[in-house]
N, C-alpha and C positions, 0 to 999 in steps of 0.2 A: 504494500500500500504506500501511497505517497507519490512523489514526483521523481523522475529519473533524468539526470543531466549527464551528457557524455560528450567528450571532445576527442577527435581522432586526427592525427597528423600522418600523412602518407607521402612517400616518395614513389612515384610510378616510373618505371623504366620500360621503354619500348624497344631499346637497342643499346648496344655498348657505346654508341655515340652519345657523348654528354649533352648534346643539343636536344636529345629526345627525352630528357628527364623532366618530370612534372611534379611540383609540390602542391599538395592539397591539404587544407586545414578545415575540417568540418566540425560543426557544432550541432548537437542533437538535444532535443527536449522531448521526453516521453516517446522515444524511438523515432521521432520525426526530425529529419534534418531541416534546420531553419535558416542556417547561413553557412556559406562556404567561401574560402579564399582559394583561388586556383592561380598558380603562377603563370599559366598560359594566358589567362584573361588579365591578370595583373591587378585584380581588385576583388573586393567582397561582393557576393551576390546573395540576396535574401530570397528565401522560398516561402516565407509566411509573412504576415503583416508585421510581426515583431522582428523577423529577420531582415525585411526591407528597411525598417526603421534603423536597426543596428548597422546594416551595410552602409547606409547613407552617412551615418555618424562616423563609422570607422574609416570609410574611404576619404572623408574630409580631414582626418587626423594623419598628418604626414609621419608622425612617429610610429603609429600602429601599422600603417601601410608600408613604411620603409622596413620595419622589422619583418613583416611577413614576406616581402619581396626578397629580403636577404636570406631567408631560410633555405631557399633553393641552393644557394652557394654554400652556406654554413653547414647544412645537414646533408642534403641529397648528393651534391657533387663531391663533397669531401669523403663520403662513405661509399660511393659507387664502386671503387675498386674492391672493397671488402665484399660487397654483395656479389660481384661478378666472379670473385675467386672461390666462392663457396659452391 
């Protein structure tokens, strides 16, 4: 009973070429995704009324948006050789 909040960060690899890596940061409430950052799009996209409201606010904050954009380099591309060697 109660409410469920979940956040998931993913690095998606389509090939060994580092240009094909995509960073996705998703936020869920009660098993429904309400907002997502996708490095290919380069901004947050809302899927519910609350998500659209947050996306507008987070996209207008250079600090939040810059941090999300930097995750592709900091996390995904830095760890890609480890994933490919496994």
